[in-house]
SEVOVEX-540022 format. One record per atom (N, C-alpha, C): x, y, z; residue in one letter. Coordinates in steps of 0.001 Angstrom, whole numbers. Layout:
N
<r><x>X</x><y>Y</y><z>Z</z><residuo>A</residuo></r>
...
END
This chain:
120
<r><x>-2040</x><y>14968</y><z>-10493</z><residuo>M</residuo></r>
<r><x>-1915</x><y>13548</y><z>-10229</z><residuo>M</residuo></r>
<r><x>-447</x><y>13135</y><z>-10087</z><residuo>M</residuo></r>
<r><x>418</x><y>13710</y><z>-10917</z><residuo>Q</residuo></r>
<r><x>1835</x><y>13350</y><z>-10850</z><residuo>Q</residuo></r>
<r><x>2429</x><y>13668</y><z>-9480</z><residuo>Q</residuo></r>
<r><x>1999</x><y>14770</y><z>-8892</z><residuo>E</residuo></r>
<r><x>2493</x><y>15125</y><z>-7556</z><residuo>E</residuo></r>
<r><x>2052</x><y>14088</y><z>-6524</z><residuo>E</residuo></r>
<r><x>807</x><y>13616</y><z>-6623</z><residuo>D</residuo></r>
<r><x>324</x><y>12570</y><z>-5716</z><residuo>D</residuo></r>
<r><x>1163</x><y>11301</y><z>-5861</z><residuo>D</residuo></r>
<r><x>1474</x><y>10944</y><z>-7092</z><residuo>I</residuo></r>
<r><x>2270</x><y>9739</y><z>-7355</z><residuo>I</residuo></r>
<r><x>3652</x><y>9873</y><z>-6725</z><residuo>I</residuo></r>
<r><x>4288</x><y>11004</y><z>-6945</z><residuo>E</residuo></r>
<r><x>5636</x><y>11213</y><z>-6404</z><residuo>E</residuo></r>
<r><x>5624</x><y>11225</y><z>-4876</z><residuo>E</residuo></r>
<r><x>4596</x><y>11811</y><z>-4282</z><residuo>Q</residuo></r>
<r><x>4496</x><y>11818</y><z>-2822</z><residuo>Q</residuo></r>
<r><x>4275</x><y>10408</y><z>-2283</z><residuo>Q</residuo></r>
<r><x>3422</x><y>9637</y><z>-2957</z><residuo>L</residuo></r>
<r><x>3165</x><y>8275</y><z>-2484</z><residuo>L</residuo></r>
<r><x>4428</x><y>7424</y><z>-2572</z><residuo>L</residuo></r>
<r><x>5215</x><y>7600</y><z>-3606</z><residuo>K</residuo></r>
<r><x>6455</x><y>6830</y><z>-3756</z><residuo>K</residuo></r>
<r><x>7404</x><y>7031</y><z>-2578</z><residuo>K</residuo></r>
<r><x>7287</x><y>8161</y><z>-1892</z><residuo>K</residuo></r>
<r><x>8208</x><y>8497</y><z>-799</z><residuo>K</residuo></r>
<r><x>7624</x><y>8237</y><z>590</z><residuo>K</residuo></r>
<r><x>6416</x><y>7740</y><z>657</z><residuo>I</residuo></r>
<r><x>5732</x><y>7571</y><z>1943</z><residuo>I</residuo></r>
<r><x>6502</x><y>6572</y><z>2820</z><residuo>I</residuo></r>
<r><x>6543</x><y>6810</y><z>4119</z><residuo>T</residuo></r>
<r><x>7358</x><y>5966</y><z>5003</z><residuo>T</residuo></r>
<r><x>6559</x><y>5134</y><z>6001</z><residuo>T</residuo></r>
<r><x>5241</x><y>5257</y><z>5983</z><residuo>T</residuo></r>
<r><x>4400</x><y>4388</y><z>6812</z><residuo>T</residuo></r>
<r><x>3211</x><y>3921</y><z>5984</z><residuo>T</residuo></r>
<r><x>2778</x><y>2706</y><z>6245</z><residuo>F</residuo></r>
<r><x>1625</x><y>2130</y><z>5572</z><residuo>F</residuo></r>
<r><x>494</x><y>2039</y><z>6584</z><residuo>F</residuo></r>
<r><x>-635</x><y>2647</y><z>6271</z><residuo>A</residuo></r>
<r><x>-1776</x><y>2643</y><z>7188</z><residuo>A</residuo></r>
<r><x>-3066</x><y>2719</y><z>6393</z><residuo>A</residuo></r>
<r><x>-4021</x><y>1896</y><z>6774</z><residuo>I</residuo></r>
<r><x>-5359</x><y>1940</y><z>6192</z><residuo>I</residuo></r>
<r><x>-6339</x><y>2086</y><z>7352</z><residuo>I</residuo></r>
<r><x>-7217</x><y>3051</y><z>7241</z><residuo>G</residuo></r>
<r><x>-8195</x><y>3284</y><z>8303</z><residuo>G</residuo></r>
<r><x>-7741</x><y>4393</y><z>9238</z><residuo>G</residuo></r>
<r><x>-8506</x><y>4585</y><z>10274</z><residuo>M</residuo></r>
<r><x>-8223</x><y>5653</y><z>11230</z><residuo>M</residuo></r>
<r><x>-6985</x><y>5303</y><z>12056</z><residuo>M</residuo></r>
<r><x>-6053</x><y>6251</y><z>12113</z><residuo>V</residuo></r>
<r><x>-4816</x><y>6038</y><z>12860</z><residuo>V</residuo></r>
<r><x>-4497</x><y>7262</y><z>13701</z><residuo>V</residuo></r>
<r><x>-3621</x><y>7055</y><z>14661</z><residuo>G</residuo></r>
<r><x>-3185</x><y>8154</y><z>15511</z><residuo>G</residuo></r>
<r><x>-4073</x><y>8326</y><z>16721</z><residuo>G</residuo></r>
<r><x>-3590</x><y>9137</y><z>17642</z><residuo>F</residuo></r>
<r><x>-4293</x><y>9353</y><z>18904</z><residuo>F</residuo></r>
<r><x>-5686</x><y>9947</y><z>18692</z><residuo>F</residuo></r>
<r><x>-5806</x><y>10875</y><z>17743</z><residuo>V</residuo></r>
<r><x>-7108</x><y>11507</y><z>17491</z><residuo>V</residuo></r>
<r><x>-7878</x><y>10837</y><z>16359</z><residuo>V</residuo></r>
<r><x>-7296</x><y>9872</y><z>15717</z><residuo>G</residuo></r>
<r><x>-7968</x><y>9136</y><z>14653</z><residuo>G</residuo></r>
<r><x>-8152</x><y>9946</y><z>13381</z><residuo>G</residuo></r>
<r><x>-7306</x><y>9713</y><z>12422</z><residuo>H</residuo></r>
<r><x>-7401</x><y>10387</y><z>11130</z><residuo>H</residuo></r>
<r><x>-6942</x><y>9425</y><z>10034</z><residuo>H</residuo></r>
<r><x>-7286</x><y>9745</y><z>8808</z><residuo>I</residuo></r>
<r><x>-6821</x><y>8970</y><z>7667</z><residuo>I</residuo></r>
<r><x>-5420</x><y>9475</y><z>7318</z><residuo>I</residuo></r>
<r><x>-4491</x><y>8562</y><z>7131</z><residuo>S</residuo></r>
<r><x>-3099</x><y>8939</y><z>6875</z><residuo>S</residuo></r>
<r><x>-2933</x><y>9611</y><z>5514</z><residuo>S</residuo></r>
<r><x>-1857</x><y>10356</y><z>5392</z><residuo>K</residuo></r>
<r><x>-1527</x><y>10999</y><z>4120</z><residuo>K</residuo></r>
<r><x>-1379</x><y>9946</y><z>3022</z><residuo>K</residuo></r>
<r><x>-713</x><y>8848</y><z>3344</z><residuo>G</residuo></r>
<r><x>-522</x><y>7787</y><z>2363</z><residuo>G</residuo></r>
<r><x>-1834</x><y>7213</y><z>1863</z><residuo>G</residuo></r>
<r><x>-2773</x><y>6991</y><z>2770</z><residuo>E</residuo></r>
<r><x>-4067</x><y>6450</y><z>2351</z><residuo>E</residuo></r>
<r><x>-4829</x><y>7455</y><z>1494</z><residuo>E</residuo></r>
<r><x>-4765</x><y>8722</y><z>1858</z><residuo>N</residuo></r>
<r><x>-5433</x><y>9742</y><z>1036</z><residuo>N</residuo></r>
<r><x>-4845</x><y>9787</y><z>-371</z><residuo>N</residuo></r>
<r><x>-3524</x><y>9707</y><z>-477</z><residuo>L</residuo></r>
<r><x>-2881</x><y>9676</y><z>-1792</z><residuo>L</residuo></r>
<r><x>-3310</x><y>8427</y><z>-2559</z><residuo>L</residuo></r>
<r><x>-3280</x><y>7287</y><z>-1885</z><residuo>Y</residuo></r>
<r><x>-3689</x><y>6015</y><z>-2489</z><residuo>Y</residuo></r>
<r><x>-5111</x><y>6104</y><z>-3048</z><residuo>Y</residuo></r>
<r><x>-6019</x><y>6665</y><z>-2273</z><residuo>K</residuo></r>
<r><x>-7416</x><y>6760</y><z>-2711</z><residuo>K</residuo></r>
<r><x>-7571</x><y>7673</y><z>-3923</z><residuo>K</residuo></r>
<r><x>-6835</x><y>8777</y><z>-3939</z><residuo>R</residuo></r>
<r><x>-6923</x><y>9671</y><z>-5103</z><residuo>R</residuo></r>
<r><x>-6407</x><y>8967</y><z>-6356</z><residuo>R</residuo></r>
<r><x>-5297</x><y>8268</y><z>-6219</z><residuo>I</residuo></r>
<r><x>-4734</x><y>7547</y><z>-7367</z><residuo>I</residuo></r>
<r><x>-5668</x><y>6414</y><z>-7788</z><residuo>I</residuo></r>
<r><x>-6247</x><y>5726</y><z>-6828</z><residuo>R</residuo></r>
<r><x>-7157</x><y>4603</y><z>-7113</z><residuo>R</residuo></r>
<r><x>-8333</x><y>5044</y><z>-7985</z><residuo>R</residuo></r>
<r><x>-8732</x><y>6295</y><z>-7880</z><residuo>N</residuo></r>
<r><x>-9861</x><y>6806</y><z>-8652</z><residuo>N</residuo></r>
<r><x>-9480</x><y>7291</y><z>-10047</z><residuo>N</residuo></r>
<r><x>-8204</x><y>7265</y><z>-10375</z><residuo>A</residuo></r>
<r><x>-7761</x><y>7699</y><z>-11707</z><residuo>A</residuo></r>
<r><x>-8151</x><y>6656</y><z>-12754</z><residuo>A</residuo></r>
<r><x>-8368</x><y>7113</y><z>-13978</z><residuo>K</residuo></r>
<r><x>-8744</x><y>6199</y><z>-15065</z><residuo>K</residuo></r>
<r><x>-7665</x><y>5154</y><z>-15325</z><residuo>K</residuo></r>
<r><x>-6412</x><y>5528</y><z>-15167</z><residuo>N</residuo></r>
<r><x>-5298</x><y>4615</y><z>-15424</z><residuo>N</residuo></r>
<r><x>-4657</x><y>4125</y><z>-14123</z><residuo>N</residuo></r>
<r><x>-5474</x><y>3915</y><z>-13108</z><residuo>A</residuo></r>
<r><x>-4978</x><y>3549</y><z>-11777</z><residuo>A</residuo></r>
<r><x>-4104</x><y>2294</y><z>-11807</z><residuo>A</residuo></r>
<r><x>-4523</x><y>1272</y><z>-12531</z><residuo>R</residuo></r>
<r><x>-3742</x><y>29</y><z>-12560</z><residuo>R</residuo></r>
<r><x>-2326</x><y>293</y><z>-13064</z><residuo>R</residuo></r>
<r><x>-2211</x><y>1049</y><z>-14139</z><residuo>D</residuo></r>
<r><x>-889</x><y>1360</y><z>-14690</z><residuo>D</residuo></r>
<r><x>-54</x><y>2167</y><z>-13702</z><residuo>D</residuo></r>
<r><x>-686</x><y>3108</y><z>-13029</z><residuo>I</residuo></r>
<r><x>30</x><y>3923</y><z>-12039</z><residuo>I</residuo></r>
<r><x>529</x><y>3042</y><z>-10902</z><residuo>I</residuo></r>
<r><x>-340</x><y>2169</y><z>-10391</z><residuo>F</residuo></r>
<r><x>68</x><y>1302</y><z>-9286</z><residuo>F</residuo></r>
<r><x>1168</x><y>329</y><z>-9714</z><residuo>F</residuo></r>
<r><x>1101</x><y>-180</y><z>-10931</z><residuo>E</residuo></r>
<r><x>2175</x><y>-1052</y><z>-11419</z><residuo>E</residuo></r>
<r><x>3496</x><y>-297</y><z>-11465</z><residuo>E</residuo></r>
<r><x>3446</x><y>953</y><z>-11926</z><residuo>N</residuo></r>
<r><x>4655</x><y>1774</y><z>-11992</z><residuo>N</residuo></r>
<r><x>5227</x><y>2030</y><z>-10602</z><residuo>N</residuo></r>
<r><x>4365</x><y>2374</y><z>-9655</z><residuo>I</residuo></r>
<r><x>4825</x><y>2616</y><z>-8284</z><residuo>I</residuo></r>
<r><x>5438</x><y>1339</y><z>-7716</z><residuo>I</residuo></r>
<r><x>4777</x><y>217</y><z>-7935</z><residuo>F</residuo></r>
<r><x>5254</x><y>-1050</y><z>-7388</z><residuo>F</residuo></r>
<r><x>6629</x><y>-1408</y><z>-7931</z><residuo>F</residuo></r>
<r><x>6856</x><y>-1158</y><z>-9204</z><residuo>Q</residuo></r>
<r><x>8106</x><y>-1563</y><z>-9854</z><residuo>Q</residuo></r>
<r><x>9216</x><y>-522</y><z>-9761</z><residuo>Q</residuo></r>
<r><x>8876</x><y>693</y><z>-9397</z><residuo>S</residuo></r>
<r><x>9860</x><y>1771</y><z>-9383</z><residuo>S</residuo></r>
<r><x>10923</x><y>1560</y><z>-8305</z><residuo>S</residuo></r>
<r><x>12178</x><y>1725</y><z>-8694</z><residuo>T</residuo></r>
<r><x>13269</x><y>1609</y><z>-7726</z><residuo>T</residuo></r>
<r><x>13288</x><y>2784</y><z>-6755</z><residuo>T</residuo></r>
<r><x>12572</x><y>3852</y><z>-7080</z><residuo>S</residuo></r>
<r><x>12531</x><y>5008</y><z>-6179</z><residuo>S</residuo></r>
<r><x>11383</x><y>4928</y><z>-5174</z><residuo>S</residuo></r>
<r><x>10567</x><y>3885</y><z>-5248</z><residuo>S</residuo></r>
<r><x>9455</x><y>3725</y><z>-4306</z><residuo>S</residuo></r>
<r><x>9925</x><y>3074</y><z>-3013</z><residuo>S</residuo></r>
<r><x>9390</x><y>3544</y><z>-1904</z><residuo>T</residuo></r>
<r><x>9640</x><y>2877</y><z>-627</z><residuo>T</residuo></r>
<r><x>8835</x><y>1579</y><z>-585</z><residuo>T</residuo></r>
<r><x>9200</x><y>694</y><z>314</z><residuo>N</residuo></r>
<r><x>8412</x><y>-532</y><z>471</z><residuo>N</residuo></r>
<r><x>7001</x><y>-222</y><z>960</z><residuo>N</residuo></r>
<r><x>6855</x><y>833</y><z>1749</z><residuo>E</residuo></r>
<r><x>5525</x><y>1235</y><z>2200</z><residuo>E</residuo></r>
<r><x>4676</x><y>1685</y><z>1010</z><residuo>E</residuo></r>
<r><x>5288</x><y>2406</y><z>77</z><residuo>A</residuo></r>
<r><x>4581</x><y>2810</y><z>-1142</z><residuo>A</residuo></r>
<r><x>4171</x><y>1575</y><z>-1940</z><residuo>A</residuo></r>
<r><x>5035</x><y>577</y><z>-1956</z><residuo>R</residuo></r>
<r><x>4704</x><y>-664</y><z>-2668</z><residuo>R</residuo></r>
<r><x>3497</x><y>-1363</y><z>-2040</z><residuo>R</residuo></r>
<r><x>3320</x><y>-1228</y><z>-733</z><residuo>M</residuo></r>
<r><x>2146</x><y>-1836</y><z>-92</z><residuo>M</residuo></r>
<r><x>868</x><y>-1134</y><z>-555</z><residuo>M</residuo></r>
<r><x>917</x><y>202</y><z>-665</z><residuo>Y</residuo></r>
<r><x>-243</x><y>915</y><z>-1209</z><residuo>Y</residuo></r>
<r><x>-481</x><y>515</y><z>-2657</z><residuo>Y</residuo></r>
<r><x>599</x><y>369</y><z>-3417</z><residuo>A</residuo></r>
<r><x>462</x><y>-57</y><z>-4811</z><residuo>A</residuo></r>
<r><x>-132</x><y>-1465</y><z>-4881</z><residuo>A</residuo></r>
<r><x>275</x><y>-2332</y><z>-3964</z><residuo>A</residuo></r>
<r><x>-296</x><y>-3683</y><z>-3915</z><residuo>A</residuo></r>
<r><x>-1796</x><y>-3612</y><z>-3631</z><residuo>A</residuo></r>
<r><x>-2187</x><y>-2729</y><z>-2731</z><residuo>C</residuo></r>
<r><x>-3619</x><y>-2528</y><z>-2463</z><residuo>C</residuo></r>
<r><x>-4343</x><y>-2106</y><z>-3736</z><residuo>C</residuo></r>
<r><x>-3740</x><y>-1172</y><z>-4440</z><residuo>G</residuo></r>
<r><x>-4350</x><y>-682</y><z>-5669</z><residuo>G</residuo></r>
<r><x>-4454</x><y>-1757</y><z>-6733</z><residuo>G</residuo></r>
<r><x>-3420</x><y>-2566</y><z>-6865</z><residuo>L</residuo></r>
<r><x>-3458</x><y>-3649</y><z>-7849</z><residuo>L</residuo></r>
<r><x>-4476</x><y>-4711</y><z>-7454</z><residuo>L</residuo></r>
<r><x>-4565</x><y>-5007</y><z>-6175</z><residuo>K</residuo></r>
<r><x>-5562</x><y>-5983</y><z>-5700</z><residuo>K</residuo></r>
<r><x>-6967</x><y>-5516</y><z>-6063</z><residuo>K</residuo></r>
<r><x>-7202</x><y>-4218</y><z>-5949</z><residuo>K</residuo></r>
<r><x>-8519</x><y>-3645</y><z>-6243</z><residuo>K</residuo></r>
<r><x>-8779</x><y>-3553</y><z>-7748</z><residuo>K</residuo></r>
<r><x>-7788</x><y>-3100</y><z>-8507</z><residuo>T</residuo></r>
<r><x>-8016</x><y>-2821</y><z>-9928</z><residuo>T</residuo></r>
<r><x>-7744</x><y>-4008</y><z>-10842</z><residuo>T</residuo></r>
<r><x>-6847</x><y>-4910</y><z>-10425</z><residuo>S</residuo></r>
<r><x>-6480</x><y>-6039</y><z>-11281</z><residuo>S</residuo></r>
<r><x>-5858</x><y>-7156</y><z>-10447</z><residuo>S</residuo></r>
<r><x>-6688</x><y>-8036</y><z>-9890</z><residuo>P</residuo></r>
<r><x>-6148</x><y>-9122</y><z>-9063</z><residuo>P</residuo></r>
<r><x>-5068</x><y>-9948</y><z>-9763</z><residuo>P</residuo></r>
<r><x>-5175</x><y>-10138</y><z>-11067</z><residuo>A</residuo></r>
<r><x>-4146</x><y>-10898</y><z>-11791</z><residuo>A</residuo></r>
<r><x>-2814</x><y>-10147</y><z>-11771</z><residuo>A</residuo></r>
<r><x>-2856</x><y>-8842</y><z>-11961</z><residuo>S</residuo></r>
<r><x>-1636</x><y>-8032</y><z>-11890</z><residuo>S</residuo></r>
<r><x>-1058</x><y>-8067</y><z>-10484</z><residuo>S</residuo></r>
<r><x>-1928</x><y>-8047</y><z>-9486</z><residuo>F</residuo></r>
<r><x>-1484</x><y>-8121</y><z>-8090</z><residuo>F</residuo></r>
<r><x>-679</x><y>-9393</y><z>-7866</z><residuo>F</residuo></r>
<r><x>-1229</x><y>-10528</y><z>-8257</z><residuo>R</residuo></r>
<r><x>-552</x><y>-11812</y><z>-8029</z><residuo>R</residuo></r>
<r><x>822</x><y>-11841</y><z>-8685</z><residuo>R</residuo></r>
<r><x>913</x><y>-11341</y><z>-9899</z><residuo>G</residuo></r>
<r><x>2194</x><y>-11322</y><z>-10595</z><residuo>G</residuo></r>
<r><x>3194</x><y>-10367</y><z>-9965</z><residuo>G</residuo></r>
<r><x>2716</x><y>-9211</y><z>-9558</z><residuo>A</residuo></r>
<r><x>3604</x><y>-8180</y><z>-9017</z><residuo>A</residuo></r>
<r><x>4207</x><y>-8582</y><z>-7676</z><residuo>A</residuo></r>
<r><x>3416</x><y>-9192</y><z>-6816</z><residuo>V</residuo></r>
<r><x>3888</x><y>-9451</y><z>-5449</z><residuo>V</residuo></r>
<r><x>4653</x><y>-10761</y><z>-5303</z><residuo>V</residuo></r>
<r><x>4655</x><y>-11566</y><z>-6328</z><residuo>K</residuo></r>
<r><x>5269</x><y>-12898</y><z>-6246</z><residuo>K</residuo></r>
<r><x>6688</x><y>-12856</y><z>-5676</z><residuo>K</residuo></r>
<r><x>7551</x><y>-12038</y><z>-6241</z><residuo>N</residuo></r>
<r><x>8941</x><y>-11981</y><z>-5778</z><residuo>N</residuo></r>
<r><x>9083</x><y>-11263</y><z>-4444</z><residuo>N</residuo></r>
<r><x>8287</x><y>-10229</y><z>-4235</z><residuo>L</residuo></r>
<r><x>8402</x><y>-9460</y><z>-2995</z><residuo>L</residuo></r>
<r><x>7981</x><y>-10288</y><z>-1783</z><residuo>L</residuo></r>
<r><x>7120</x><y>-11269</y><z>-1986</z><residuo>K</residuo></r>
<r><x>6704</x><y>-12136</y><z>-881</z><residuo>K</residuo></r>
<r><x>7873</x><y>-12941</y><z>-314</z><residuo>K</residuo></r>
<r><x>8918</x><y>-13120</y><z>-1097</z><residuo>Q</residuo></r>
<r><x>10055</x><y>-13945</y><z>-689</z><residuo>Q</residuo></r>
<r><x>11064</x><y>-13194</y><z>177</z><residuo>Q</residuo></r>
<r><x>10915</x><y>-11900</y><z>300</z><residuo>T</residuo></r>
<r><x>11900</x><y>-11098</y><z>1020</z><residuo>T</residuo></r>
<r><x>11688</x><y>-11165</y><z>2533</z><residuo>T</residuo></r>
<r><x>12743</x><y>-10911</y><z>3257</z><residuo>N</residuo></r>
<r><x>12662</x><y>-10821</y><z>4720</z><residuo>N</residuo></r>
<r><x>12587</x><y>-9371</y><z>5180</z><residuo>N</residuo></r>
<r><x>12432</x><y>-8458</y><z>4234</z><residuo>E</residuo></r>
<r><x>12377</x><y>-7039</y><z>4577</z><residuo>E</residuo></r>
<r><x>11092</x><y>-6722</y><z>5341</z><residuo>E</residuo></r>
<r><x>11107</x><y>-5561</y><z>5990</z><residuo>T</residuo></r>
<r><x>9947</x><y>-5130</y><z>6764</z><residuo>T</residuo></r>
<r><x>9436</x><y>-3786</y><z>6256</z><residuo>T</residuo></r>
<r><x>8226</x><y>-3461</y><z>6684</z><residuo>V</residuo></r>
<r><x>7631</x><y>-2154</y><z>6409</z><residuo>V</residuo></r>
<r><x>7090</x><y>-1594</y><z>7718</z><residuo>V</residuo></r>
<r><x>7015</x><y>-279</y><z>7783</z><residuo>S</residuo></r>
<r><x>6411</x><y>381</y><z>8939</z><residuo>S</residuo></r>
<r><x>4903</x><y>423</y><z>8723</z><residuo>S</residuo></r>
<r><x>4170</x><y>-177</y><z>9651</z><residuo>V</residuo></r>
<r><x>2716</x><y>-259</y><z>9548</z><residuo>V</residuo></r>
<r><x>2104</x><y>421</y><z>10768</z><residuo>V</residuo></r>
<r><x>1195</x><y>1343</y><z>10500</z><residuo>F</residuo></r>
<r><x>503</x><y>2089</y><z>11546</z><residuo>F</residuo></r>
<r><x>-898</x><y>1510</y><z>11677</z><residuo>F</residuo></r>
<r><x>-1206</x><y>931</y><z>12832</z><residuo>R</residuo></r>
<r><x>-2539</x><y>395</y><z>13129</z><residuo>R</residuo></r>
<r><x>-3048</x><y>1114</y><z>14374</z><residuo>R</residuo></r>
<r><x>-4179</x><y>1765</y><z>14229</z><residuo>A</residuo></r>
<r><x>-4740</x><y>2557</y><z>15334</z><residuo>A</residuo></r>
<r><x>-3701</x><y>3581</y><z>15779</z><residuo>A</residuo></r>
<r><x>-3150</x><y>3427</y><z>16984</z><residuo>D</residuo></r>
<r><x>-2126</x><y>4375</y><z>17428</z><residuo>D</residuo></r>
<r><x>-792</x><y>3683</y><z>17698</z><residuo>D</residuo></r>
<r><x>-573</x><y>2550</y><z>17036</z><residuo>I</residuo></r>
<r><x>655</x><y>1784</y><z>17233</z><residuo>I</residuo></r>
<r><x>1391</x><y>1635</y><z>15901</z><residuo>I</residuo></r>
<r><x>2665</x><y>1999</y><z>15918</z><residuo>L</residuo></r>
<r><x>3524</x><y>1868</y><z>14744</z><residuo>L</residuo></r>
<r><x>4452</x><y>684</y><z>14962</z><residuo>L</residuo></r>
<r><x>4409</x><y>-279</y><z>14047</z><residuo>N</residuo></r>
<r><x>5240</x><y>-1478</y><z>14138</z><residuo>N</residuo></r>
<r><x>5972</x><y>-1722</y><z>12836</z><residuo>N</residuo></r>
<r><x>7046</x><y>-2483</y><z>12924</z><residuo>K</residuo></r>
<r><x>7700</x><y>-3033</y><z>11739</z><residuo>K</residuo></r>
<r><x>7107</x><y>-4423</y><z>11539</z><residuo>K</residuo></r>
<r><x>6648</x><y>-4695</y><z>10319</z><residuo>E</residuo></r>
<r><x>6072</x><y>-5998</y><z>10004</z><residuo>E</residuo></r>
<r><x>6722</x><y>-6534</y><z>8743</z><residuo>E</residuo></r>
<r><x>6782</x><y>-7849</y><z>8637</z><residuo>K</residuo></r>
<r><x>7349</x><y>-8462</y><z>7441</z><residuo>K</residuo></r>
<r><x>6488</x><y>-8122</y><z>6228</z><residuo>K</residuo></r>
<r><x>7159</x><y>-7800</y><z>5143</z><residuo>I</residuo></r>
<r><x>6452</x><y>-7513</y><z>3897</z><residuo>I</residuo></r>
<r><x>5557</x><y>-8689</y><z>3516</z><residuo>I</residuo></r>
<r><x>6065</x><y>-9892</y><z>3674</z><residuo>S</residuo></r>
<r><x>5285</x><y>-11076</y><z>3288</z><residuo>S</residuo></r>
<r><x>3985</x><y>-11170</y><z>4083</z><residuo>S</residuo></r>
<r><x>4015</x><y>-10795</y><z>5354</z><residuo>D</residuo></r>
<r><x>2799</x><y>-10829</y><z>6177</z><residuo>D</residuo></r>
<r><x>1793</x><y>-9770</y><z>5731</z><residuo>D</residuo></r>
<r><x>2292</x><y>-8578</y><z>5434</z><residuo>V</residuo></r>
<r><x>1403</x><y>-7504</y><z>4989</z><residuo>V</residuo></r>
<r><x>787</x><y>-7864</y><z>3640</z><residuo>V</residuo></r>
<r><x>1602</x><y>-8399</y><z>2737</z><residuo>L</residuo></r>
<r><x>1074</x><y>-8799</y><z>1428</z><residuo>L</residuo></r>
<r><x>41</x><y>-9915</y><z>1556</z><residuo>L</residuo></r>
<r><x>258</x><y>-10842</y><z>2477</z><residuo>A</residuo></r>
<r><x>-724</x><y>-11910</y><z>2699</z><residuo>A</residuo></r>
<r><x>-2046</x><y>-11320</y><z>3183</z><residuo>A</residuo></r>
<r><x>-1977</x><y>-10319</y><z>4053</z><residuo>S</residuo></r>
<r><x>-3195</x><y>-9657</y><z>4527</z><residuo>S</residuo></r>
<r><x>-3918</x><y>-8958</y><z>3387</z><residuo>S</residuo></r>
<r><x>-3149</x><y>-8278</y><z>2544</z><residuo>I</residuo></r>
<r><x>-3749</x><y>-7594</y><z>1399</z><residuo>I</residuo></r>
<r><x>-4384</x><y>-8618</y><z>461</z><residuo>I</residuo></r>
<r><x>-3681</x><y>-9710</y><z>229</z><residuo>E</residuo></r>
<r><x>-4201</x><y>-10744</y><z>-666</z><residuo>E</residuo></r>
<r><x>-5498</x><y>-11346</y><z>-131</z><residuo>E</residuo></r>
<r><x>-5550</x><y>-11577</y><z>1164</z><residuo>N</residuo></r>
<r><x>-6712</x><y>-12230</y><z>1766</z><residuo>N</residuo></r>
<r><x>-7891</x><y>-11297</y><z>2009</z><residuo>N</residuo></r>
<r><x>-7617</x><y>-10052</y><z>2379</z><residuo>A</residuo></r>
<r><x>-8713</x><y>-9169</y><z>2795</z><residuo>A</residuo></r>
<r><x>-8790</x><y>-7855</y><z>2034</z><residuo>A</residuo></r>
<r><x>-7804</x><y>-7563</y><z>1212</z><residuo>G</residuo></r>
<r><x>-7808</x><y>-6282</y><z>520</z><residuo>G</residuo></r>
<r><x>-7507</x><y>-5137</y><z>1467</z><residuo>G</residuo></r>
<r><x>-7780</x><y>-3931</y><z>1012</z><residuo>C</residuo></r>
<r><x>-7432</x><y>-2737</y><z>1791</z><residuo>C</residuo></r>
<r><x>-8574</x><y>-1739</y><z>1886</z><residuo>C</residuo></r>
<r><x>-9748</x><y>-2115</y><z>1526</z><residuo>N</residuo></r>
<r><x>-10810</x><y>-1127</y><z>1405</z><residuo>N</residuo></r>
<r><x>-11865</x><y>-1206</y><z>2487</z><residuo>N</residuo></r>
<r><x>-11598</x><y>-1961</y><z>3534</z><residuo>D</residuo></r>
<r><x>-12593</x><y>-2082</y><z>4592</z><residuo>D</residuo></r>
<r><x>-12281</x><y>-1199</y><z>5789</z><residuo>D</residuo></r>
<r><x>-11350</x><y>-274</y><z>5622</z><residuo>G</residuo></r>
<r><x>-11024</x><y>635</y><z>6715</z><residuo>G</residuo></r>
<r><x>-9937</x><y>135</y><z>7635</z><residuo>G</residuo></r>
<r><x>-9389</x><y>-1043</y><z>7363</z><residuo>S</residuo></r>
<r><x>-8288</x><y>-1545</y><z>8178</z><residuo>S</residuo></r>
<r><x>-7515</x><y>-2584</y><z>7385</z><residuo>S</residuo></r>
<r><x>-6361</x><y>-2923</y><z>7906</z><residuo>I</residuo></r>
<r><x>-5535</x><y>-3964</y><z>7307</z><residuo>I</residuo></r>
<r><x>-5688</x><y>-5194</y><z>8187</z><residuo>I</residuo></r>
<r><x>-6060</x><y>-6298</y><z>7603</z><residuo>A</residuo></r>
<r><x>-6233</x><y>-7527</y><z>8380</z><residuo>A</residuo></r>
<r><x>-4900</x><y>-7974</y><z>8952</z><residuo>A</residuo></r>
<r><x>-4956</x><y>-8698</y><z>10030</z><residuo>R</residuo></r>
<r><x>-3741</x><y>-9272</y><z>10621</z><residuo>R</residuo></r>
<r><x>-3709</x><y>-10741</y><z>10382</z><residuo>R</residuo></r>
END
């Protein structure tokens, strides 16, 4: 599990659902799903979200995990990050874009991450 956590912290694209020309689940999503099934998933996602060594893309997966495991923790964790003008790399279908963190977090807040796609 620790290896999955460390790999997720370094992920450089955020994608939920089938992506790429041939359609596959991204490495980041597979890591996210394995961590989500851990008994202490909420604590792991909080750690990833708060870690200075996590990429912003990793924080988006952590936000997904917090939204699923503890909506109250999600609201508290994302409050400050919503104020930033930073962007994340988001892979939708076969298109990679830079999107504002605040927009991605709003999508996660409104629709979650477990329906096979990220809402726009």
